[in-house]
C-alpha positions as CSV (number, residue, x, y, z in Angstrom):
1,M,132.6,81.2,93.7
2,D,129.2,80.6,95.4
3,L,129.9,80.9,99.0
4,C,127.7,79.7,102.1
5,P,125.9,82.6,104.5
6,A,127.0,82.5,107.5
7,P,124.8,82.0,110.7
8,A,123.5,84.9,112.8
9,N,124.7,83.0,115.8
10,P,127.9,80.8,115.0
11,T,128.2,79.0,118.6
12,L,124.7,77.7,117.9
13,M,124.4,76.5,114.4
14,D,123.9,73.0,113.7
15,Q,126.5,73.0,111.1
16,A,124.2,73.0,108.2
17,A,126.1,76.3,106.6
18,T,129.6,74.5,107.2
19,I,128.3,71.2,105.4
20,A,126.9,73.4,102.6
21,L,130.2,75.1,102.2
22,L,131.9,72.3,102.1
23,G,129.5,70.1,100.1
24,D,129.6,72.7,97.0
25,P,131.8,71.7,94.4
26,A,132.7,75.9,94.2
27,T,134.4,75.7,97.5
28,H,136.9,73.1,95.6
29,Q,137.4,74.7,92.5
30,G,134.4,73.0,90.3
31,L,135.4,69.4,91.7
32,A,133.0,67.0,91.9
33,V,132.3,66.5,95.8
34,E,131.5,62.9,97.6
35,R,130.4,63.0,101.3
36,I,131.0,60.3,103.7
37,D,129.4,60.2,106.9
38,T,130.5,58.2,110.0
39,D,129.6,58.2,114.0
40,S,131.6,61.6,114.2
41,A,132.7,63.4,111.5
42,I,131.6,64.2,107.9
43,I,134.3,63.8,105.6
44,F,133.8,65.7,102.1
45,L,136.4,64.2,99.0
46,A,137.0,66.6,96.2
47,G,139.6,65.9,93.9
48,D,142.9,64.7,95.6
49,R,142.3,65.6,99.2
50,A,139.7,65.0,102.5
51,Y,138.0,67.7,104.0
52,K,136.5,66.2,107.3
53,I,134.7,67.9,110.3
54,R,133.4,66.8,113.8
55,R,130.0,66.0,114.3
56,A,128.7,68.7,117.0
57,V,127.9,65.7,118.9
58,H,129.0,65.1,123.0
59,F,130.0,61.2,124.0
60,P,131.5,59.9,126.8
61,H,134.8,59.5,126.2
62,L,134.7,62.7,123.3
63,D,133.1,66.4,123.7
64,L,132.7,68.2,120.5
65,S,129.6,70.5,121.1
66,T,131.1,73.4,121.0
67,P,133.2,75.3,117.7
68,D,136.5,75.5,120.7
69,R,136.6,71.9,121.4
70,R,136.4,70.6,117.8
71,R,139.2,73.4,116.7
72,R,141.6,71.7,119.9
73,V,140.6,68.1,118.5
74,A,141.6,69.2,115.1
75,L,144.7,70.4,115.8
76,A,145.5,67.3,117.4
77,E,144.4,65.4,115.2
78,V,146.7,66.2,112.8
79,A,149.9,66.3,115.7
80,V,148.7,62.6,116.5
81,N,148.3,61.0,113.5
82,R,151.2,62.8,112.0
83,R,153.0,59.7,114.0
84,T,151.7,56.7,111.9
85,A,150.8,58.4,108.7
86,P,152.7,61.8,108.0
87,G,151.7,61.5,104.0
88,L,148.2,61.6,105.0
89,Y,147.5,64.9,107.1
90,E,148.3,67.9,105.7
91,G,146.8,70.8,108.0
92,V,143.9,72.3,109.1
93,L,141.2,74.8,108.1
94,A,139.4,76.8,109.8
95,V,135.4,78.0,108.7
96,V,135.1,81.4,109.3
97,P,132.6,84.6,107.8
98,G,134.3,85.7,105.0
99,A,134.0,89.3,103.3
100,H,130.3,89.4,102.5
101,G,128.8,87.5,105.3
102,R,129.4,84.3,103.8
103,L,131.2,81.3,104.9
104,V,134.9,81.1,103.5
105,L,137.7,78.5,104.3
106,A,140.6,79.9,106.2
107,P,144.2,78.3,106.3
108,A,144.5,78.1,110.6
109,G,148.0,78.8,110.0
110,S,151.7,77.4,110.3
111,G,151.6,76.6,114.0
112,A,148.7,74.4,112.8
113,G,149.8,72.6,109.7
114,A,148.4,75.0,107.5
115,T,147.7,73.8,103.8
116,P,149.7,74.9,101.1
117,A,149.4,78.3,100.2
118,D,148.4,77.7,96.6
119,R,145.2,75.6,97.6
120,G,143.1,78.8,97.2
121,A,140.5,77.8,99.0
122,A,139.9,81.1,101.2
123,D,139.4,84.7,101.7
124,R,142.5,85.0,103.6
125,G,142.1,88.9,103.8
126,T,139.1,88.8,106.0
127,A,139.7,85.9,108.4
128,D,137.8,86.5,112.0
129,W,139.4,83.7,113.4
130,A,138.0,84.4,117.2
131,A,134.8,84.1,115.0
132,A,135.4,80.7,113.3
133,V,132.3,78.5,113.8
134,D,133.9,75.3,112.8
135,W,137.6,73.5,111.9
136,V,138.2,71.1,109.1
137,V,140.9,68.8,108.7
138,V,142.6,68.3,105.3
139,M,144.2,65.1,104.3
140,R,145.5,63.1,100.9
141,R,142.5,61.4,99.7
142,F,143.3,58.0,99.4
143,A,141.4,54.9,97.4
144,E,138.2,53.9,99.6
145,S,138.9,50.1,98.2
146,S,142.5,50.4,100.6
147,L,140.6,50.8,103.7
148,F,141.2,47.5,105.6
149,D,137.2,47.6,106.1
150,R,136.5,47.6,103.0
151,Q,138.9,44.7,101.9
152,A,136.8,42.7,104.8
153,E,133.6,43.2,103.4
154,A,134.8,42.1,100.1
155,G,136.4,39.0,100.9
156,L,140.1,40.7,99.9
157,L,141.9,40.6,103.3
158,T,145.1,38.5,103.0
159,R,147.5,36.8,105.6
160,D,150.4,38.7,104.1
161,G,148.9,42.2,104.5
162,M,147.1,41.2,108.5
163,R,150.5,40.0,109.2
164,A,151.8,43.5,108.2
165,V,149.0,45.1,110.3
166,A,150.4,43.4,113.3
167,D,153.7,44.7,112.8
168,A,152.4,48.3,111.9
169,V,150.7,48.2,115.8
170,A,154.0,46.4,117.2
171,A,155.6,49.4,115.6
172,L,153.5,51.9,117.1
173,H,153.5,50.9,120.7
174,E,157.6,50.3,120.3
175,S,157.9,53.9,118.9
176,A,155.2,54.9,122.1
177,H,157.6,53.4,124.4
178,D,160.5,55.5,123.4
179,E,158.5,58.6,123.5
180,G,157.2,58.2,126.2
181,I,160.3,57.5,128.6
182,N,161.6,60.9,127.7
183,R,158.3,62.5,128.7
184,A,158.2,64.1,132.5
185,G,156.2,62.2,135.4
186,W,156.9,59.3,133.6
187,P,155.3,56.5,134.1
188,P,151.4,58.0,133.2
189,P,148.4,58.1,134.7
190,G,145.9,55.4,133.2
191,G,146.0,52.6,135.5
192,M,143.0,51.4,137.6
193,E,141.0,54.4,137.9
194,A,141.3,55.2,134.1
195,V,140.1,51.7,133.4
196,R,137.2,51.7,136.0
197,T,136.1,55.1,134.8
198,A,136.0,53.7,131.3
199,V,133.8,51.3,132.4
200,T,131.7,53.7,134.3
201,G,131.6,55.9,131.0
202,A,130.7,53.2,128.9
203,L,127.6,51.7,131.2
204,G,126.5,54.7,131.4
205,A,126.5,55.3,127.5
206,L,124.7,52.4,126.8
207,R,121.8,52.8,129.9
208,Q,120.9,55.7,128.1
209,H,119.5,53.1,124.9
210,P,117.1,51.8,126.9
211,D,114.9,50.5,124.3
212,L,118.0,49.2,122.6
213,F,119.7,47.3,125.3
214,D,118.3,44.9,128.1
215,P,118.6,46.5,131.4
216,P,119.1,43.0,132.9
217,A,122.0,42.0,130.4
218,L,123.4,45.7,131.0
219,D,123.5,43.9,134.8
220,R,125.3,41.1,134.0
221,L,128.0,43.7,131.6
222,E,128.6,45.6,134.7
223,R,129.4,43.4,137.2
224,G,131.3,41.3,134.5
225,L,133.5,43.8,133.8
226,M,133.9,45.3,137.4
227,A,135.1,41.7,138.6
228,A,137.2,41.6,135.3
229,V,138.7,44.7,136.7
230,A,139.3,43.8,140.2
231,R,140.9,40.5,139.5
232,Q,143.3,42.4,137.3
233,E,144.0,45.1,139.6
234,W,147.6,44.0,140.6
235,L,148.3,43.9,136.7
236,I,146.8,46.8,135.3
237,E,149.1,49.1,137.9
238,R,152.1,46.6,137.3
239,R,151.6,47.2,133.9
240,R,151.5,51.1,134.1
241,R,154.4,51.3,136.0
242,S,156.8,49.1,134.1
243,G,156.1,51.1,130.9
244,Y,152.9,49.4,129.1
245,V,150.5,52.0,129.4
246,R,151.8,54.5,126.4
247,P,150.3,56.8,123.9
248,C,148.5,54.4,121.5
249,H,145.9,55.1,118.7
250,G,142.6,54.4,120.6
251,D,140.5,53.1,117.3
252,L,142.3,50.9,115.8
253,Q,139.5,49.2,114.0
254,L,140.0,48.0,110.5
255,G,138.0,51.3,109.0
256,N,140.9,53.6,110.3
257,I,143.6,51.3,108.8
258,C,144.5,52.0,104.9
259,L,146.7,51.0,102.4
260,W,149.4,54.3,101.9
261,G,152.2,53.6,99.7
262,G,152.0,49.9,99.6
263,Q,152.0,49.5,103.5
264,P,149.2,49.3,106.0
265,T,149.2,53.2,107.6
266,L,147.3,53.6,110.8
267,F,144.9,56.6,110.9
268,G,142.1,58.5,112.9
269,A,143.4,58.0,116.0
270,A,141.3,58.6,118.6
271,I,142.2,62.4,120.6
272,L,142.7,63.0,124.2
273,L,142.2,67.0,125.0
274,D,144.5,68.1,127.7
275,E,141.5,69.6,129.6
276,A,143.6,71.4,132.1
277,G,144.7,73.6,129.9
278,A,142.4,76.6,129.4
279,P,140.5,77.1,126.1
280,R,142.7,79.6,123.7
281,D,140.9,82.2,121.3
282,G,142.0,83.6,118.2
283,A,143.7,82.3,115.4
284,P,146.9,79.8,116.2
285,R,150.0,80.8,116.2
286,D,153.2,79.6,114.7
287,G,154.6,78.2,118.1
288,D,151.2,77.1,119.2
289,V,151.3,74.3,121.5
290,V,148.4,71.5,120.8
291,D,146.1,71.1,123.9
292,G,145.7,67.6,123.1
293,G,147.1,63.9,122.8
294,P,146.8,60.7,122.0
295,A,144.7,58.4,124.1
296,V,147.6,57.0,126.7
297,I,146.5,53.2,127.5
298,D,148.0,49.7,127.6
299,V,148.9,48.4,124.5
300,F,146.9,45.7,125.1
301,H,144.0,47.7,125.6
302,D,144.9,49.0,121.8
303,L,145.6,46.1,120.4
304,A,141.7,45.0,121.5
305,Y,139.9,47.5,119.2
306,L,141.7,45.1,116.4
307,L,141.1,41.9,117.8
308,M,137.5,42.9,118.6
309,D,136.6,44.2,114.8
310,L,138.3,41.2,113.6
311,E,135.9,39.0,116.0
312,H,132.9,41.2,115.5
313,R,133.4,40.8,112.0
314,R,133.6,36.8,111.9
315,L,137.0,37.0,110.6
316,R,138.9,34.9,114.1
317,P,141.4,34.0,112.0
318,F,142.6,36.7,111.3
319,A,142.9,38.2,114.7
320,N,144.5,35.0,116.1
321,L,146.9,35.8,113.2
322,V,147.3,39.5,114.4
323,L,147.6,38.6,117.8
324,N,149.9,35.7,116.8
325,R,152.6,38.3,115.2
326,Y,151.9,40.9,117.4
327,L,153.0,38.7,120.0
328,E,156.1,37.4,117.7
329,Q,157.3,41.2,117.4
330,T,156.8,42.4,121.1
331,G,157.1,39.5,123.7
332,D,154.2,40.8,125.3
333,F,153.1,37.5,126.7
334,A,151.6,38.8,130.6
335,G,149.3,41.5,128.7
336,L,147.5,37.9,127.5
337,A,145.4,38.3,130.8
338,L,143.8,41.5,130.4
339,L,142.7,40.9,127.2
340,P,139.0,39.4,127.8
341,L,138.7,42.9,129.9
342,F,139.9,44.5,127.6
343,I,137.7,43.1,124.3
344,S,134.4,43.3,126.4
345,L,135.1,47.3,127.0
346,C,135.9,47.9,123.7
347,A,132.7,45.8,122.0
348,A,130.8,48.0,124.6
349,I,132.0,51.5,123.3
350,R,131.3,50.7,119.6
351,A,127.4,49.2,120.8
352,H,127.3,52.7,122.5
353,M,129.3,54.2,119.1
354,T,127.0,52.3,117.4
355,A,123.5,52.6,119.1
356,S,124.3,56.5,118.7
357,T,124.4,56.5,115.2
358,A,120.7,54.2,115.1
359,A,119.4,57.0,117.0
360,A,120.4,59.5,114.6
361,R,119.1,58.1,111.7
362,R,116.0,59.6,110.2
363,P,113.5,58.9,109.5
364,V,112.5,56.3,112.2
365,G,113.8,52.9,111.3
366,A,116.4,54.1,108.7
367,G,119.1,52.7,111.4
368,A,117.6,49.5,111.6
369,S,121.0,47.8,110.4
370,F,123.0,49.4,112.8
371,R,120.7,48.4,115.9
372,R,120.9,44.7,114.8
373,E,125.2,45.7,114.9
374,A,125.2,47.5,118.5
375,A,123.0,44.3,120.1
376,A,125.9,42.4,118.1
377,Y,128.6,44.3,119.8
378,L,126.9,43.8,123.4
379,D,126.7,39.9,123.0
380,L,130.6,40.2,121.8
381,A,131.0,42.4,125.3
382,L,129.1,39.7,126.8
383,S,130.7,36.7,125.7
384,A,134.4,38.1,126.0
385,L,133.7,37.9,129.8
386,N,133.0,34.5,129.9
387,P,136.0,32.7,128.0
388,R,136.7,29.1,127.0
389,A,139.0,27.4,129.4
390,P,142.5,27.3,128.2
391,R,144.4,24.1,127.2
392,L,147.7,23.2,125.8
393,I,148.0,21.1,122.3
394,A,151.5,19.8,121.4
395,I,152.0,19.1,117.8
396,G,155.0,16.7,116.9
397,G,156.0,15.1,113.6
398,L,158.8,14.9,111.6
399,P,159.6,17.6,108.4
400,G,156.3,18.0,105.9
401,T,153.6,16.8,107.8
402,G,151.6,19.9,108.2
403,K,152.2,20.7,112.0
404,S,152.2,24.6,111.3
405,T,149.3,23.8,108.8
406,L,147.4,22.2,111.6
407,A,148.6,24.5,114.5
408,R,147.1,27.4,112.5
409,M,143.6,25.8,111.4
410,L,143.0,24.8,115.2
411,A,144.4,27.9,117.6
412,P,141.4,30.0,116.3
413,E,138.9,27.5,117.7
414,I,140.8,26.5,121.2
415,G,140.6,29.0,124.4
416,P,139.5,32.4,124.5
417,I,139.1,35.0,122.2
418,P,140.4,35.5,119.4
419,G,142.3,31.8,120.0
420,A,145.3,29.8,120.9
421,V,148.9,31.5,121.0
422,I,150.8,29.3,118.5
423,L,154.5,29.1,119.7
424,Q,156.3,27.6,116.5
425,S,159.8,26.0,117.2
426,E,161.0,26.7,113.6
427,A,160.0,31.0,113.9
428,L,161.4,31.3,117.3
429,R,164.5,29.9,116.9
430,R,165.4,32.3,114.2
431,R,164.0,35.3,116.4
432,L,166.2,33.6,118.7
433,L,169.4,33.6,116.1
434,D,168.5,37.1,114.7
435,A,167.8,35.5,111.7
436,P,165.8,36.6,108.7
437,E,162.3,35.1,108.3
438,E,163.3,33.0,105.1
439,G,166.0,31.0,103.7
440,T,168.1,28.5,104.9
441,L,169.6,28.5,108.4
442,A,173.3,27.5,108.8
443,A,173.7,24.1,110.1
444,S,175.1,25.9,113.1
445,G,171.1,27.1,114.0
446,Y,170.2,23.2,114.2
447,S,173.1,22.4,117.0
448,E,172.3,20.7,120.4
449,A,173.1,23.7,122.2
450,V,170.5,25.9,120.1
451,T,167.9,23.2,120.0
452,T,168.1,22.7,123.7
453,R,167.7,26.5,124.2
454,V,164.8,26.5,121.7
455,Y,162.8,23.8,123.3
456,G,163.2,25.6,127.0
457,E,162.0,28.5,126.0
458,M,158.9,27.0,123.8
459,A,157.9,25.3,127.5
460,G,158.7,28.7,129.3
461,R,156.5,30.3,127.1
462,A,153.9,28.0,127.4
463,G,153.7,28.3,130.5
464,L,153.1,32.2,130.9
465,V,150.6,31.9,128.1
466,L,148.6,29.2,130.7
467,E,149.4,31.4,133.2
468,A,148.0,34.4,131.6
469,G,144.5,32.3,130.8
470,H,144.9,31.4,127.2
471,A,145.5,28.4,125.5
472,V,148.7,27.4,123.2
473,V,149.2,25.5,120.3
474,A,153.3,24.4,120.4
475,D,154.5,23.1,117.4
476,A,157.9,21.8,116.7
477,V,159.5,18.1,115.6
478,Y,159.3,16.9,119.6
479,A,161.5,14.0,118.6
480,R,162.8,13.0,121.8
481,P,161.1,11.7,124.6
482,D,162.5,14.4,126.9
483,Q,161.0,17.1,124.9
484,R,157.5,15.8,124.9
485,A,157.5,15.3,128.6
486,D,158.9,19.0,129.0
487,I,156.0,20.3,127.6
488,E,153.3,18.0,128.9
489,A,154.5,19.2,132.1
490,V,154.4,22.6,131.7
491,A,150.2,21.5,131.0
492,H,150.3,19.4,134.2
493,A,151.8,22.5,136.2
494,A,149.1,24.8,135.1
495,P,147.2,22.6,135.8
496,V,145.2,22.8,132.0
497,P,144.3,19.8,129.8
498,F,146.9,18.4,127.3
499,L,147.0,16.7,123.9
500,G,149.7,15.8,122.4
501,L,149.7,15.0,118.6
502,W,152.3,13.0,116.4
503,L,151.7,13.2,113.0
504,V,152.4,11.1,109.8
505,L,151.8,11.1,106.4
506,N,150.1,7.4,106.2
507,Q,148.8,4.4,107.9
508,Q,151.5,2.7,107.5
509,Q,153.7,5.2,109.1
510,A,151.6,5.3,112.3
511,A,151.4,2.0,112.4
512,D,155.2,2.0,112.2
513,E,155.4,4.5,115.0
514,G,153.2,2.8,117.6
515,R,155.1,-0.1,117.4
516,P,157.5,-1.1,120.1
517,K,160.9,1.2,120.3
518,G,162.8,-1.8,119.1
519,E,160.6,-2.5,116.3
520,R,161.0,0.9,114.7
521,G,163.8,0.9,112.5
522,G,166.1,2.9,114.4
523,R,164.4,6.8,114.5
524,G,164.7,6.8,118.2
525,L,161.5,8.6,119.2
526,G,161.3,6.7,122.1
527,E,158.3,5.3,123.6
528,M,155.2,7.2,121.9
529,R,152.8,8.2,124.3
530,W,151.0,10.8,121.9
531,D,148.3,10.4,120.0
532,I,149.2,9.1,116.5
533,L,147.7,10.9,114.0
534,S,147.3,10.3,110.1
535,V,147.2,13.6,108.0
536,L,145.5,12.0,105.2
537,G,143.2,14.2,103.3
538,S,143.2,18.2,103.4
539,A,144.2,19.7,106.5
540,A,141.1,20.9,107.2
541,D,139.8,17.6,106.9
542,V,142.4,16.6,109.6
543,A,141.5,20.2,111.8
544,R,137.5,19.5,111.7
545,R,137.9,16.2,112.7
546,L,140.5,16.9,115.4
547,L,137.9,19.3,116.5
548,S,135.2,17.5,116.8
549,Q,136.8,14.6,118.8
550,L,137.5,17.9,121.0
551,A,134.5,18.8,121.8
552,R,133.6,15.5,123.2
553,P,134.3,14.8,127.0
554,E,137.6,13.2,127.6
555,P,138.7,10.8,127.9
556,W,139.4,10.3,123.8
557,R,141.2,9.2,120.9
558,P,141.8,11.0,117.9
559,E,141.1,9.0,114.8
560,V,143.5,7.7,112.4
């Protein structure tokens, strides 16, 4: 086959020869080759495989400037990503000089997860491992349309799909806890100093682009981030000691999620190298220990990447859905207090990455869209540190009045990014009873004892969320005066503004619910002090009316 000339000095190569090798159809048995460029990698698609090389770049969080570092990252990438995407990652190939002084691909050894022998990609007899100039991660190819960022751009994301993504993230974090508690020296490093170092690194990187990022804006961002770190020091350290700092994904953006086997699959995880370990020369051997691993960070830091990406794409309803589903699965309400800090930090990192991509575009001006996007990330980093004030909205009403639909529409617009936490009595009831999410509950599931427990848990969780600085939408029937009084008391104790809504289907029912207790036909609702809201019209119309009223100075009354 037509091989590419090896560079005279592989350690100083600009990767042009490697790129030419992987882009040549002859390297892939004559198959057509497609190329995809990202901030830190170049991916070549041929047949049913994808071949990924890392760019020889140096980011504050990842140094890829030498072949040895790219080797270590490649080996670690396969090992780390097989946790969540074992079917996608096949192994590692080395780019080495062949028998005739031409670059060829050679398996990196079974210890590195070598590709199958029948791939026929290399002249194995002449591989000089010590002279390897680059390293290639080999993956199974999937349809580009299965990437969640492509689905977002096409308007094809669905609530069911994003619920499944949230489930996958929660499952990763849970398995990472099981992995972590079996490690020596647990709990891990990664508390205050690690967060402060990440902030310092991100700000330093942003200041490398003074032509794009206004220095006074960066000063504001630095003050805001450092103040948030100092304010949350006790929580950051408490969570580290309690096991919430775990081996995570580290780059949970939509572009690193795909549909594989019909399920959302997380890939492209961030890699941290073991800088204490001495670099190894020569070929990887069976049993080699990979000197790199996943990002070890707070699980809410990990989740924040995904929430930030959805917010940046103006998909806050999906971000709100992901947050609420994740909380349903984990119950980690204390982590909410760190979301403004982590979302801002994630946005700052993406601002730098995008600015670096813009700077690398040639000719000058070709990166204009990346420059605009980088500026938008910086705006998001700043806005996340100035969250909307929390509040508590309780939505009651008889079954069929649309409480859950209204709660879902109100939540993204209330409180800090990505909106309010929804506490839904029926979902909580099923979880407390360990019952399926769908289907009819037995009558015993609605006993007085169970109902008392559900409403008590609703109030308790609402208090935790408000204490963490986030808003709450509580969705339950609230047919009894004591239930309504209990949830209202949570807001008063916080203290945050409270709004109680009682939904009715029509004007006649609204008039009936507003009558004195003795004139209501025995409904047993007691004194109705909440605002009675007719849900005539679409749920979206009702939500818009409410939000416009919420924007007005209190006191206010909803339009009936």
